[in-house]
C-alpha positions, -999 to 999 in steps of 0.1 A, spaced: -531 125 -410 -507 111 -436 -513 75 -447 -475 70 -452 -460 56 -420 -426 69 -430 -440 105 -429 -454 100 -394 -422 87 -378 -390 105 -384 -360 117 -363 -371 154 -363 -406 146 -351 -392 123 -324 -367 149 -313 -394 176 -311 -417 153 -291 -388 144 -268 -380 181 -262 -416 188 -253 -417 159 -228 -383 165 -214 -392 201 -205 -415 189 -178 -391 163 -163 -369 168 -132 -332 173 -142 -305 151 -130 -283 166 -102 -251 156 -119 -260 175 -150 -257 208 -131 -224 198 -116 -208 185 -148 -222 207 -177 -225 191 -211 -199 199 -238 -192 185 -273 -160 173 -289 -150 154 -321 -141 118 -320 -135 94 -291 -105 108 -274 -109 127 -241 -81 147 -225 -83 166 -192 -58 180 -167 -57 165 -133 -37 181 -105 -35 174 -68 -44 204 -46 -11 216 -31 -3 244 -7 14 274 -23 52 270 -23 73 300 -13 93 316 -40 129 307 -40 153 335 -29 177 346 -57 208 366 -61 209 396 -84 220 389 -120 214 351 -115 193 329 -137 159 320 -121 155 285 -107 131 262 -127 102 251 -107 86 216 -111 48 219 -118 41 193 -92 16 165 -94 -2 177 -125 -9 152 -153 -28 151 -186 -53 123 -184 -61 107 -218 -87 80 -223 -111 66 -250 -147 75 -245 -173 47 -244 -200 41 -269 -237 33 -263 -265 23 -287 -299 7 -286 -329 5 -309 -366 -3 -311 -387 -14 -340 -421 -3 -355 -434 -34 -373 -461 -42 -397 -487 -50 -370 -484 -15 -355 -489 -1 -390 -521 -21 -396 -535 -8 -363 -529 28 -375 -546 20 -408 -576 5 -389 -580 36 -367 -577 59 -398 -603 39 -418 -627 42 -388 -621 79 -387 -607 76 -352 -579 101 -357 -575 106 -320 -567 69 -315 -544 69 -345 -525 98 -329 -524 79 -296 -508 50 -314 -482 74 -330 -475 89 -296 -469 54 -282 -442 50 -309 -427 83 -299 -428 73 -263 -408 42 -271 -381 64 -288 -382 88 -258 -376 59 -235 -344 52 -254 -333 89 -252 -341 90 -215 -319 59 -212 -291 79 -228 -294 105 -200 -291 78 -174 -256 67 -185 -237 100 -178 -256 103 -144 -244 69 -134 -208 80 -143 -210 113 -125 -224 101 -92 -200 71 -91 -171 95 -97 -181 118 -69 -183 89 -44 -155 65 -55 -137 79 -85 -145 48 -105 -174 32 -123 -183 1 -144 -211 -2 -169 -216 -35 -187 -242 -50 -210 -270 -70 -195 -266 -108 -197 -298 -111 -218 -283 -91 -247 -259 -118 -258 -231 -91 -259 -202 -89 -236 -194 -52 -234 -177 -39 -202 -166 -3 -196 -146 3 -165 -129 36 -157 -108 45 -127 -100 82 -122 -79 74 -90 -57 45 -100 -31 51 -73 -56 58 -45 -42 92 -38 -76 110 -39 -93 84 -17 -64 86 9 -64 124 11 -100 133 6 -120 105 23 -130 103 59 -141 68 71 -162 67 102 -162 37 125 -178 26 158 -198 52 176 -188 79 151 -210 63 123 -240 84 116 -264 55 121 -255 58 158 -280 85 166 -270 88 203 -232 92 200 -223 104 165 -217 140 157 -223 148 120 -218 185 124 -183 180 139 -174 156 111 -185 180 84 -166 209 101 -134 189 101 -137 184 64 -146 220 58 -115 231 78 -92 207 60 -104 218 26 -101 255 36 -65 250 44 -60 241 8 -80 271 -4 -112 252 -11 -145 266 2 -168 236 8 -204 247 7 -225 218 -8 -231 182 3 -250 153 -13 -265 125 8 -291 98 2 -325 96 19 -314 71 45 -283 90 55 -304 122 58 -328 103 80 -299 94 104 -289 131 105 -325 141 112 -326 116 141 -292 126 156 -295 135 192 -268 162 191 -285 180 163 -320 177 178 -308 189 211 -292 219 196 -324 229 177 -348 219 205 -329 222 238 -362 216 257 -368 183 239 -399 193 219 -392 176 185 -426 169 171 -424 197 145 -388 191 134 -385 195 96 -359 190 69 -357 227 64 -349 233 101 -321 207 101 -307 220 68 -307 255 81 -290 245 113 -262 226 96 -257 255 72 -255 280 100 -229 258 118 -208 247 88 -217 269 57 -227 237 38 -260 233 20 -274 197 19 -289 181 -12 -309 149 -7 -307 127 -38 -328 96 -41 -335 94 -78 -336 59 -92 -330 41 -126 -330 6 -140 -296 -7 -148 -287 -27 -180 -299 -59 -163 -333 -42 -155 -327 -40 -118 -337 -10 -98 -307 11 -86 -301 45 -70 -277 69 -87 -262 78 -53 -258 55 -22 -287 60 1 -268 52 32 -232 55 43 -221 83 21 -218 120 21 -200 140 -7 -189 175 0 -177 201 -26 -175 237 -35 -192 260 -61 -161 256 -83 -164 236 -115 -161 199 -109 -158 189 -145 -178 185 -178 -199 159 -194 -183 154 -228 -201 140 -258 -182 126 -287 -191 122 -323 -212 90 -329 -210 71 -362 -246 83 -369 -236 119 -366 -203 116 -384 -215 96 -414 -253 98 -417 -264 133 -404 -257 149 -438 -283 126 -454 -285 90 -467 -314 74 -486 -338 57 -462 -321 71 -431 -325 104 -412 -306 115 -381 -312 143 -355 -293 153 -324 -306 161 -289 -290 168 -255 -257 181 -270 -246 148 -286 -273 121 -285 -281 109 -320 -316 97 -330 -316 76 -362 -347 65 -380 -341 38 -407 -369 28 -431 -371 -8 -444 -395 -17 -472 -397 -55 -468 -409 -62 -442 -423 -27 -437 -404 -17 -406 -390 15 -390 -360 10 -368 -354 38 -343 -319 39 -328 -304 61 -301 -267 63 -296 -241 84 -277 -204 86 -269 -201 101 -235 -177 105 -206 -172 131 -178 -140 148 -172 -132 155 -135 -109 185 -133 -122 194 -99 -117 159 -84 -93 170 -57 -118 196 -44 -143 169 -37 -144 152 -2 -163 122 11 -174 110 45 -183 73 45 -192 46 69 -200 9 65 -237 -1 64 
């Protein structure tokens, strides 16, 4: 093992370590719905258009000029992408521990200490993956999200994005259940009927709804629904009712496959949060593309990737920059992770929500 701490910890080594660890982790649901893409700079443009029924072609006389048709409610959305960066430090005390292990010929302990350093950097990279998932899940449910710095940081940074400023999407694509129709009323509600109404409405606009996301509590309400249980077990024997049975029944009735999403994260204030609401929400959509997760060009990538003395930079996950900066006095290594990221939502008008107050 090298005695030079700067040889042990560098961005390439951290990136390789992260890729190895990330290969065994469960991917985020939103990453498959909004594939990652890269672009230069901070500006993001995407085309948003409301789903309209086809308009009949205008009749025309021979030898007459054709009528010009308005493109309808199609707009080019332009916004500035948000920036995120955080760092961790390897100090002189950690360096002394490494030397102590090496002098005692305890190379396994020394490597364990190095791996701990790498784990710290991996935690930062994992945090960079949390940010776009927060955005994607919030967009699916409400079309808006806010991410702000924790109060303990001493910084006041607030990113708020609203993809439905006029409320048109919420008005047209959201069903709000009240009273006995709410799915937490296991005796009277009828989730299959509610889902079929959305499927038929979307179908009239040429959209084939075949997927749905719910949280664990919402799914528990569906599992306990008397209408569903009675259809699966007409004789009342429900002891062996399984998730798979209920999913298959709903699919046979509606053509919709359910995904139960209960993954958690810690927000910027270190509080536990769910990416997707666990109760009161159901998001329905088709196999068509919903959008992309766009990564911009961070300052580290733009100005430091080509090489600067005492600094090295590597990229992971399409556009996440790992920077390792070496300081000689005190003898420190600063590991920083940064990203510029924002989803586009071209398929917004093909996403429908069923909601009820909890």
